[in-house]
Every structure is written in C-alpha cells, then in structure tokens.
N, C-alpha and C positions, 0 to 999 in steps of 0.2 A: 540321449540328451539327460548333458549335465543338471542334475539338482540340489539346492543345497537341502544339506538333510537334517543343519543346526544355523540355522539362519537367527542371526543377532536380534529380539525386539527392537523397536524403534525408539529410540532412549524419548521418555517423559518432552523436555526441554523437546526434541524435534517434532513432538506430536503438539506439544503446546503453539510454538512458535503456524506450526500447519493450521491448525485451530481457528491461529487469526486469517490469516493470510489467503487463507484456501475459500473464503467469501465470496458470492457477489460481489464485483466490483472494489474489494479490496484493493486489489492488485494495481490496478487503474488509478486510484485514491491515491496512491503510495510514487508511481511514475509519477504521475503530474505533481507533486510535490516539490522531485527530486528536482525536477522542468520548470519550478518557479511557482506555482501557484500555491496561492494562504490564504486567500479570501473562499467563505461557499461557492457565488456564481462565479469564479476561477476555477474551480473544482467540477462543477456543473459543465461550464461550457469545454474542458477539457482532458471531462471524460465519459461527457453524451448524456447518452437516452438512460441517465438513472433519474429512480423520480428523486422527487426532493425527501421524501420521510426517510429514505435508503442510506442516502448521499449522511443525510444528517446521523441518524446509524453509525455506519462506518467512522464519520470522523470520531464518536464518541468511545467508541468499542478500538478504533485505532492511540483515542489518546491515553483511555483507558489503558490498554498494551505497552504505552511508553515510546509511538515511534510519534508519535504528533503531541506537541506543546499549545496550547489553548489562550491565545492571550488576547486580552480586552483592551485594544486601543481607545484609551483616552481623548473623543475626536467627539466634533459636530457633525451627523450622530456621532457614537460611539459605535466600534463595530469590533468582530471581532476578526483574529490572522490564525490557525494554520504553522505554524512554522515544524521541521524535524526537530525533533531531539539528538543524542548522539544515537541511541538504540534505532534510531531512522535513518542515521546519516553512515551507518555501518550495513543497510541494507542496498548501496548504491553500486558497490561490484556488482550484486543479484541483482538487478533493476535494468543495469548497462548492458548485462548481458545477456538482459531475457532481448530487451529492446533489439541486440545484436543476434540474437537466434529466430527475434522472428522477421526480423532483416530480410535474413539471407534463404529463411523458411520461403519471404513471398516473392524472392529472388527465382526460388528453384519452382516454382510450379508455373 
C-alpha cells in the first residue's frame, strides 16, 4: 500500500474555512440560504430541529465569517433578514455539488 512520506500540511486558509463550515448545522444553513431562506423562521423551517439559540449563534458566525449579511428591514414591526454576500455566493458550486452527491448517495442505498 502506497503512503505519502512528505504530505503537504493543510493550508491555514483551508483550516479556517473548514473551522467555520464544520460546525453543526452550518452547511445546512448555508444550503438554506442558497435556496431562498432569509429570515430566522425560514431558516428554522428549512433546517429542521435546530435549537433556536444554536441557529442564532450560527447565523452570527456566518455573518462574522463574511458568508451572510444581516440586514434590518425598516418595517412595522422591524425585521431582520440574512442575505448571502459575494463570498457566500462563491460557495454555490460546493453546495450544489453536495446536493447532487447526497441525492446520488440516497438513490444508491
């Protein structure tokens, strides 16, 4: 069996991106954002049984990571929406590939 004797270390940028995306529920939230969710309850409905506190924390983390932008909509009552940033839109191909892979996996089972 062949083994790598001089494997390259994982680049810091990849570790940082993985650190953001590997948290529980995060990829599901990003997927939901790509499919149209913008408000807290829409994310909760799309993602499933995520605890509200966890959802709120993940939305903040994605905002801090530059994936989502939090916008306060001036209405009665005021509301908050989360929209994908340019950086978040760059994840589209990864999210679509993940969806295709998951669909193929479920069909193969």
